[in-house]
C-alpha positions, 0 to 999 in steps of 0.5 A: 854085806850080810853073812848070807850075802858074803857066802852067796857072792863067794859061791860064784862057780861059773866061768868068766873067760874062755877063748882069747878075744879077737882085736875087734871083740876086745874093742867092742867090749872096751867101747860099748859095754861101758855105755850099756852097763848098769851103774852098780857103783851108783844108787839105783834110780827110784824109777828104773825106767830112767836107765833107758832112752824111752820110757819102758812099759815094763822091765825084765831081767835075764840072768846068765844070757849066754851069747845073748840070742834070746835077749836080743830076740826079745828086745827086738820083739818088744821095743817098748820093754826095757831089758837088763841082761846079766852075764859074767862070762866075757865071751858071751858078753861080747857076742851079745854086744855084737847082736845089740850093735848089729840090730840097733837095740836101744832098750837093753842094759847089761852087767858083767857082774854076778847076778846077786850084785844086780838083784841087790842093787835093783829097787823093790818091785821094779821088774815084771819078769825074771828069766833064767834059761838053762842055768849050770845044773851042777848034776852031782848031788854034792854040788846041788848047793851051787845051783843058782835057784835057792831060798836066798835068790828066790827071796831076792826075786820076790823083793824085786818082782812086782805083784803079778810079775813072773819068774821063767825057768827052763832046763833039760835036767830033770833033777834041776826042774824038780829042785826048782819046783820044790824050792819055789814052793817053799817061798810063800807068794810064788805060784806055779801057773801050770794047770796041764802038762802042755803048760811046762812042755811047750815053751813060751809064746814067741820062743826063739830057741837056744843053741843049748836047747837044740843040743839037749834035744839032739841028745835026747833030753827033754826041756821043761818051761816053768812059769811062776807068778809072784802073788804076795797078797795072800802070803805077805805075812808068811813071806815076811816070816820066811824072809826073817828066818832066811836073813837070820840063818848062819850060813856056816 
């Protein structure tokens, strides 16, 4: 593990546990999660589709899926697609497992590890989409370094996205939206797809909404929905130089 990876792994600040699980929830976690867990202890398959029972037309990753409402909705909507969901928060994982079991979803794999470990395990150019919805905003300026979106994670996104693949980001915190636009523009090859205000004011097609989003709207905050496309062809050399600089950086 590189110094940068060590520093990023140590910088996980999210909760891992909440209320005590009921007996049925604990049993679901014990029985179902091992069957669906991404096998990070093994080398990643060259063809990531091998993780799924069917041959998926594409594979998407959702980071920090909360209770799994969006993940389960999209998986039911697109049974031809393989979905990988990452959520270290145990209570959220249990809720997602319940939805998967209830709806009989066969196209979902899960991980309760930090998303950085999953990103580093994935093969290059293996994903069509990465989704990050309402991540912890860390609104105080002294905590901004804890935000998940940063040059190291975006470099990881670039490695695992296919050319033409997309990064979807949603937040109701204006400073985090601005932060994400700034950080993504710094990575050669990522292009913000918006051409008019409606492109970031309206959610994506088929959007089911989330509980956090509903709360934000009730409290007067306005969500933004950003789409970035990974188009490395014209910026490959610039991205390689950016990545070399990033890897050589001393995080101390």
